[in-house]
C-alpha positions in Angstrom: 25.2 -98.9 -12.4 25.6 -96.3 -9.5 23.5 -94.6 -6.9 23.6 -91.7 -4.5 23.6 -92.3 -0.9 24.7 -89.8 1.7 27.2 -87.4 0.0 28.7 -90.4 -2.0 28.6 -91.9 -5.1 28.4 -95.9 -4.7 28.2 -98.8 -6.9 24.9 -100.6 -6.8 25.2 -103.1 -4.2 27.9 -101.8 -1.8 27.2 -100.7 1.3 27.5 -96.9 2.2 28.9 -96.7 5.8 28.2 -92.7 6.1 25.0 -92.4 8.0 24.2 -88.2 8.4 23.5 -87.3 11.6 20.9 -85.3 10.6 18.9 -85.2 7.3 15.8 -82.3 7.0 13.7 -82.3 4.6 12.2 -78.8 3.1 14.5 -75.4 3.3 11.5 -72.5 4.5 11.7 -71.0 7.7 10.9 -74.8 9.3 14.2 -76.2 7.7 15.9 -72.8 8.5 15.1 -72.6 11.5 16.3 -76.5 12.5 19.6 -76.1 11.2 20.1 -72.8 13.2 19.3 -75.0 15.9 20.8 -78.0 15.7 24.3 -76.4 14.2 24.0 -74.3 17.2 24.4 -77.4 19.1 27.6 -78.1 17.1 25.7 -80.9 15.0 27.5 -80.1 11.9 26.8 -83.0 9.5 23.5 -82.2 8.1 22.0 -82.1 5.0 18.8 -80.2 4.1 17.0 -81.6 0.8 15.0 -79.3 -1.1 12.6 -81.1 -3.6 12.6 -78.1 -6.2 15.1 -76.2 -7.9 15.7 -72.9 -5.4 15.8 -72.5 -1.7 13.6 -70.8 0.8 10.3 -72.5 0.8 7.3 -70.2 0.8 8.2 -66.7 -0.1 10.4 -68.3 -2.9 7.6 -70.4 -4.3 5.1 -68.1 -3.9 5.1 -65.2 -7.4 1.3 -64.6 -7.5 0.5 -60.7 -7.8 0.3 -59.2 -4.6 1.8 -61.8 -2.0 2.6 -60.5 1.2 2.8 -61.7 4.7 -0.4 -60.9 7.3 1.9 -60.9 10.6 4.2 -57.7 11.6 7.3 -58.2 9.9 9.0 -57.3 13.1 7.1 -60.7 14.9 7.2 -62.5 11.6 11.4 -63.4 11.6 13.5 -65.5 13.0 14.5 -63.8 16.7 18.0 -64.6 16.3 17.9 -63.2 12.8 17.0 -59.8 12.4 16.7 -57.4 9.5 15.7 -53.5 8.4 12.3 -54.5 6.9 10.9 -51.5 5.1 7.1 -51.8 5.8 4.9 -53.2 8.9 3.7 -56.0 6.7 7.0 -57.3 4.0 5.9 -57.6 0.5 7.0 -60.8 -1.1 9.9 -59.1 -2.5 11.2 -58.0 1.0 10.4 -61.7 2.2 12.4 -63.0 -0.7 15.1 -61.1 0.4 15.0 -62.2 4.0 15.0 -65.6 3.1 18.0 -65.2 1.4 19.9 -63.2 4.6 18.8 -66.2 6.6 20.4 -68.8 4.5 23.3 -67.0 3.3 24.1 -65.7 7.0 23.9 -69.1 8.7 25.7 -71.5 5.4 23.4 -73.3 4.5 23.3 -72.9 0.5 26.1 -75.2 0.6 24.8 -78.1 2.8 21.3 -78.0 0.7 20.8 -80.3 -1.8 18.0 -78.4 -4.2 16.1 -80.7 -7.1 16.0 -83.4 -4.9 12.1 -84.7 -3.8 12.1 -86.9 -1.1 9.2 -90.3 -2.4 9.4 -92.5 0.4 11.5 -92.3 3.9 12.0 -95.9 5.7 13.8 -96.8 9.5 15.8 -99.8 8.7 17.5 -101.0 11.8 19.3 -98.0 13.6 18.3 -95.4 10.5 16.2 -93.6 8.6 16.7 -94.1 4.7 15.7 -91.8 2.3 15.0 -92.4 -0.9 14.7 -89.2 -3.2 14.2 -88.4 -7.2 18.2 -88.2 -7.2 18.9 -91.6 -5.1 18.8 -92.8 -1.3 20.0 -90.6 1.7 21.2 -92.3 5.5 20.1 -90.4 8.7 19.8 -91.0 12.2 17.7 -88.4 13.0 14.5 -87.0 10.4 13.4 -83.6 10.6 10.7 -83.1 8.1 10.0 -79.6 7.8 8.6 -79.6 4.3 5.5 -77.7 5.9 1.5 -77.5 5.9 1.1 -75.2 3.0 2.9 -76.8 0.4 0.8 -79.5 -1.2 -1.3 -77.4 -3.6 -5.0 -78.7 -3.9 -7.1 -79.1 -7.3 -10.5 -79.4 -7.7 -12.0 -82.0 -10.1 -14.5 -80.3 -11.6 -15.8 -81.7 -14.9 -14.1 -81.2 -17.8 -11.2 -79.1 -16.7 -8.5 -80.6 -18.5 -10.6 -79.9 -21.6 -9.7 -75.8 -21.1 -7.5 -74.6 -23.8 -6.4 -71.4 -22.2 -4.0 -70.9 -19.6 -4.6 -72.5 -16.1 -2.5 -72.9 -12.8 -3.0 -72.6 -8.9 -1.9 -69.7 -7.0 1.5 -71.9 -6.0 2.3 -72.5 -9.2 2.0 -68.8 -10.9 3.6 -68.2 -14.3 5.6 -65.4 -14.1 5.8 -65.2 -17.5 2.0 -65.0 -18.5 0.6 -61.8 -19.2 -2.5 -62.0 -17.8 -3.4 -57.9 -18.7 -6.0 -57.4 -20.6 -7.0 -61.0 -20.8 -10.5 -62.4 -19.5 -10.0 -64.2 -16.0 -11.3 -66.5 -13.5 -10.1 -67.4 -9.9 -11.6 -70.0 -8.3 -11.7 -69.4 -4.2 -11.5 -66.9 -2.1 -9.4 -67.3 0.7 -5.9 -65.8 1.5 -4.3 -65.7 -1.8 -7.6 -64.7 -4.0 -7.6 -61.7 -1.7 -4.3 -60.3 -2.5 -4.4 -61.6 -6.1 -7.5 -59.9 -6.9 -6.8 -56.2 -6.4 -3.3 -56.8 -7.7 -4.4 -57.7 -11.1 -8.0 -56.2 -11.5 -6.8 -52.9 -12.8 -5.0 -54.4 -15.8 -7.4 -57.3 -16.6 -10.4 -57.2 -19.2 -13.2 -59.4 -17.2 -12.4 -61.0 -13.3 -15.0 -63.7 -12.1 -14.2 -64.6 -8.7 -16.2 -67.9 -7.7 -16.2 -67.6 -3.9 -17.6 -70.7 -2.1 -17.7 -68.9 1.2 -16.7 -65.6 2.0 -13.9 -64.7 4.2 -14.2 -62.4 7.6 -11.8 -59.4 6.2 -10.0 -56.9 9.1 -8.5 -53.2 7.8 -5.0 -53.6 7.5 -3.1 -51.2 9.2 0.2 -51.3 7.0 2.7 -48.4 6.5 6.0 -47.9 5.5 9.0 -47.3 8.2 10.5 -43.5 8.2 14.0 -43.8 8.0 14.4 -42.8 11.5 11.9 -45.8 12.6 14.3 -48.1 10.7 17.0 -46.5 11.7 15.9 -47.1 15.4 14.7 -50.9 14.6 18.4 -51.6 14.2 19.3 -51.5 18.0 18.7 -54.5 19.9 16.7 -53.3 23.1 14.4 -51.4 21.2 13.8 -54.1 18.1 13.1 -56.9 21.0 10.7 -53.7 22.5 8.5 -53.6 19.2 8.2 -57.8 18.9 7.6 -57.8 22.2 4.7 -55.0 22.1 3.3 -56.6 18.5 3.7 -60.4 20.5 1.7 -59.6 23.0 -0.8 -57.4 21.3 -1.6 -60.6 18.8 -1.6 -63.1 21.7 -5.1 -61.4 23.7 -6.8 -62.6 20.4 -6.7 -66.4 21.7 -9.0 -64.8 24.8 -11.4 -64.6 22.1 -11.1 -67.2 20.1 -11.1 -70.0 22.9 -12.5 -68.4 25.8 -14.9 -65.6 25.0 -17.4 -65.7 21.7 -18.8 -62.3 23.3 -15.7 -60.2 23.2 -14.8 -61.9 19.4 -17.6 -60.7 18.2 -17.9 -57.5 20.3 -14.8 -56.6 18.8 -13.4 -58.3 16.0 -16.8 -59.2 13.9 -18.2 -55.6 14.4 -14.8 -54.3 13.3 -14.9 -57.0 10.7 -19.1 -55.5 9.9 -18.0 -51.7 10.1 -15.0 -53.0 7.3 -17.8 -53.9 5.1 -20.1 -51.7 5.2 -17.7 -48.4 4.8 -15.9 -50.3 1.4 -19.0 -52.3 -0.2 -21.9 -49.7 -0.9 -23.6 -52.1 -3.1 -26.5 -53.8 -1.0 -26.6 -57.5 -3.4 -22.3 -57.1 -2.9 -22.7 -56.7 0.2 -24.4 -59.6 1.3 -22.7 -61.6 -1.0 -19.0 -60.7 1.7 -21.0 -60.8 4.5 -20.0 -64.3 6.6 -22.9 -66.2 8.1 -20.0 -67.5 10.9 -18.2 -66.4 13.8 -15.1 -64.5 12.9 -12.3 -66.8 13.6 -14.2 -69.8 12.3 -11.9 -69.4 9.0 -9.2 -67.9 8.6 -9.0 -64.2 9.0 -8.1 -61.7 6.1 -6.9 -58.3 6.8 -7.1 -56.2 3.4 -7.8 -52.3 2.6 -8.0 -53.2 -1.0 -10.0 -56.4 -1.5 -13.7 -54.7 -1.5 -13.0 -51.6 -3.5 -11.8 -54.5 -6.0 -14.7 -56.3 -6.2 -16.7 -53.5 -6.6 -15.2 -52.6 -9.8 -17.1 -52.9 -12.6 -15.3 -55.5 -14.5 -15.7 -57.7 -11.8 -18.3 -60.5 -11.3 -18.7 -62.1 -7.7 -20.0 -65.4 -7.9 -21.1 -66.4 -4.6 -22.2 -70.4 -3.2 -25.3 -70.2 -5.4 -23.6 -69.3 -8.6 -20.8 -71.7 -8.8 -19.0 -73.8 -11.3 -20.9 -76.5 -12.8 -18.2 -77.3 -15.1 -15.4 -76.6 -17.0 -15.3 -76.2 -21.0 -13.1 -75.6 -23.6 -13.6 -71.8 -23.5 -14.2 -71.0 -20.1 -16.7 -72.1 -17.0 -20.7 -73.3 -16.8 -22.0 -71.7 -13.4 -24.9 -73.4 -11.6 -27.4 -70.4 -13.2 -26.7 -72.0 -16.4 -24.3 -68.9 -17.6 -21.5 -69.6 -19.8 -18.5 -67.3 -19.0 -15.4 -67.2 -21.1 -12.1 -66.9 -20.3 -8.6 -67.1 -21.1 -7.0 -67.8 -17.6 -8.5 -70.0 -14.9 -6.3 -69.2 -11.5 -7.2 -71.8 -8.6 -6.8 -69.9 -5.7 -8.2 -73.5 -3.9 -5.7 -74.2 -0.8 -3.5 -76.5 0.5 -3.7 -80.1 2.0 -3.4 -79.0 5.4 -4.2 -81.6 7.2 -4.3 -85.4 6.4 -1.5 -84.6 3.8 1.0 -83.1 7.0 3.6 -84.9 4.8 3.3 -86.0 1.6 5.2 -88.6 0.7 5.4 -92.2 2.2 7.0 -92.9 6.1 7.5 -96.0 7.0 8.5 -96.6 10.6 9.5 -99.1 13.3 8.2 -102.6 12.5 7.1 -101.5 9.3 4.2 -99.2 10.4 3.2 -96.9 8.0 2.7 -93.3 9.3 -0.6 -93.4 7.1 -1.9 -96.0 9.0 -1.3 -94.3 12.8 -2.7 -91.2 11.3 -6.2 -92.7 10.1 -8.2 -91.5 10.8 -6.7 -88.4 11.5 -3.0 -87.0 12.4 -1.6 -86.9 15.7 1.7 -85.8 17.4 3.8 -85.7 20.6 4.1 -81.9 20.8 2.6 -82.0 17.2 6.7 -83.0 16.9 6.9 -86.8 17.4 5.0 -89.9 17.1 5.6 -93.2 18.9 6.6 -96.1 16.4 8.7 -93.5 14.4 12.2 -93.2 16.2 14.2 -89.8 15.6 11.5 -88.3 13.6 10.6 -85.3 14.1 7.9 -83.0 12.2 8.0 -79.1 11.7 4.4 -77.7 12.0 3.1 -81.1 12.8 -0.7 -81.7 13.9 -1.8 -79.0 15.8 0.6 -76.3 15.8 -0.9 -74.1 13.4 -1.7 -70.6 15.2 -4.7 -68.6 13.5 -3.5 -65.1 16.0 0.2 -64.7 15.8 3.4 -65.5 14.1 3.7 -69.0 12.9 7.8 -68.4 13.1 7.0 -68.4 17.3 5.6 -71.5 17.1 8.3 -72.9 14.9 10.8 -71.9 17.5 9.1 -73.3 20.1 9.1 -76.7 18.3 13.1 -76.7 18.2 13.1 -76.3 22.1 11.6 -79.8 21.7 13.6 -80.7 19.2 17.2 -80.0 20.4 17.0 -81.3 23.8 15.1 -84.7 22.5 18.4 -84.9 20.3 20.8 -83.8 23.2 18.9 -87.0 25.4 20.2 -89.7 22.9 24.1 -87.9 22.5 24.1 -87.3 26.3 22.7 -91.1 27.2 25.2 -92.6 24.4 21.3 -94.3 22.8 20.6 -95.0 19.8 17.4 -93.1 19.3 14.2 -91.2 21.1 10.9 -92.0 20.3 7.6 -90.4 22.4 5.9 -93.1 24.6 2.4 -94.3 23.3 0.7 -93.0 26.7 2.0 -90.1 26.5 1.0 -89.0 23.3 -2.5 -90.3 23.9 -2.6 -88.6 26.6 -1.3 -85.4 24.7 -3.4 -85.8 22.1 -6.9 -86.4 24.4 -6.0 -82.8 26.1 -5.5 -81.1 22.8 -9.0 -82.1 21.6 -10.7 -81.5 24.8 -9.1 -78.3 25.0 -10.2 -77.5 21.3 -14.0 -77.9 22.5 -15.9 -74.8 22.5 -13.1 -73.0 20.7 -13.7 -70.6 17.5 -12.3 -73.2 14.6 -14.6 -76.5 16.1 -17.5 -74.5 16.8 -17.8 -71.2 14.8 -20.2 -72.4 12.1 -18.4 -73.2 9.7 -15.8 -76.0 7.8 -12.6 -75.1 6.9 -9.4 -76.4 6.5 -8.1 -76.9 10.2 -10.5 -79.5 10.4 -9.2 -82.8 8.9 -11.6 -85.6 7.0 -12.4 -87.2 9.9 -14.1 -83.9 11.5 -11.0 -83.2 14.0 -9.4 -79.8 14.0 -5.8 -80.9 13.0 -4.3 -78.0 12.1 -4.6 -75.5 15.0 -3.0 -75.1 19.2 -6.0 -74.5 21.0 -4.0 -72.4 23.2 -1.8 -68.9 24.2 1.2 -69.7 21.8 3.4 -69.2 24.8 1.8 -72.3 26.5 3.2 -74.5 23.5 6.3 -72.7 24.1 6.7 -73.7 27.8 5.3 -77.2 27.3 8.3 -77.7 24.6 11.0 -76.4 27.0 10.2 -79.0 29.5 12.0 -81.9 28.2 10.1 -84.9 29.7 11.8 -87.9 30.1 9.8 -89.9 31.4 7.4 -89.6 28.3 10.3 -91.4 26.2 12.5 -93.9 25.4 15.9 -94.2 24.8 16.7 -96.9 22.8 20.1 -98.9 23.2 20.2 -101.1 20.8 18.2 -101.7 17.5 17.2 -105.2 19.5 15.8 -102.8 22.3 13.5 -101.5 20.1 11.6 -104.7 19.2 10.6 -104.9 22.7 10.0 -100.9 23.2 12.2 -101.0 26.9 12.0 -98.2 28.6 14.9 -96.3 29.8 15.1 -93.3 31.3 16.9 -90.2 29.3 
């Protein structure tokens, strides 16, 4: 019998002595940024594992109608990877081209093993053993970049398995299915639903939207770049200036989210209310789409087309007072007793983005399971590394989410820390690096102290930003430049550098 370990095929029972320097799990922007940062450090022995048969993550996977980014394209891109964007808010097809550009320009397809689903990782003595659907890999360092929005959630409504029509999650949109002329139900009203609804509304016979809680929606100030603007954006000084302008205009939003509820309501919430008033003339529909919590408590949506689509004659919005009681073979029974016949059920019901940050089992030093360490809620130093789990780094880990600017900026900030941690091991001749329990505890306590009073914690809603414990674990409670400053200032005293496997059982701290 044979099996794969690392890059070599070996006979069962034989030991493969090759241990990769780094294995990166996930080929989306997190994995791409990690690979680029490590390659820049002349760490060439790295492998990317991708569970899907294709590379690229979010913008290759999410193929639902209307998919687009909600951060301005010049900023929603890797700083060292410029691109000639056609519009301010890129649509999925252009984002897919950008993703492919980044992959190919850095030679990442040749380093990626696609269709390789990670099932478990375990620290064994002095390295990580990664068990996958295609065999085993070994690595000194592991970077988990599977992403927080990679595990779709579908509520277990009674009778769902009996439905005889078509059903899928927006994350797994079946592009071969023709929804034209069909009766469609969309369950959920968040970011993907807000894009799908106006995209398919003109084509379907009937559209039923089941909304548990409305989101605040702001105008989307999108536009195509003129040929002159696109030409100017090719010049690096102008591109940097545009990025900086967008960055600082977005960064001011944290003042409202964290420091001034009055400003948040006076500026952002007032704008959102005017948006509803101008686009929703029907008073009954207006009442259904107007949230009863402070703007920012849930993800703020950007759309100029959602409200007009909801007001069309072929669309019915079912609010929390007329939700789903059960699913039947032919449709949905609402809590008011109505039976709605549908041909297609679209689940726009989000992801396990808090308690399910890492979807596979992780077993660290001394046999500790990460799921136990993260009970009752996920936590990590700089949202990146955890005591008891040497040489493991989590991209977009606990409290690294951002509600006001580009997620890629935070990912790049994490890379500042990761490469410094890896350098600390390599430069010292050590075996592994591990954050101290005291440092992680102090960091986590500060994060949750700072979270008090933010709109995500006290905005009057329950959102996916919160774990089952009630802690807000998705968001960073401060300015993004603050996180980046912390990530760049590597603190040797907050870490153990282990020089032998034996030393890991004694937890002797060695200065980096």
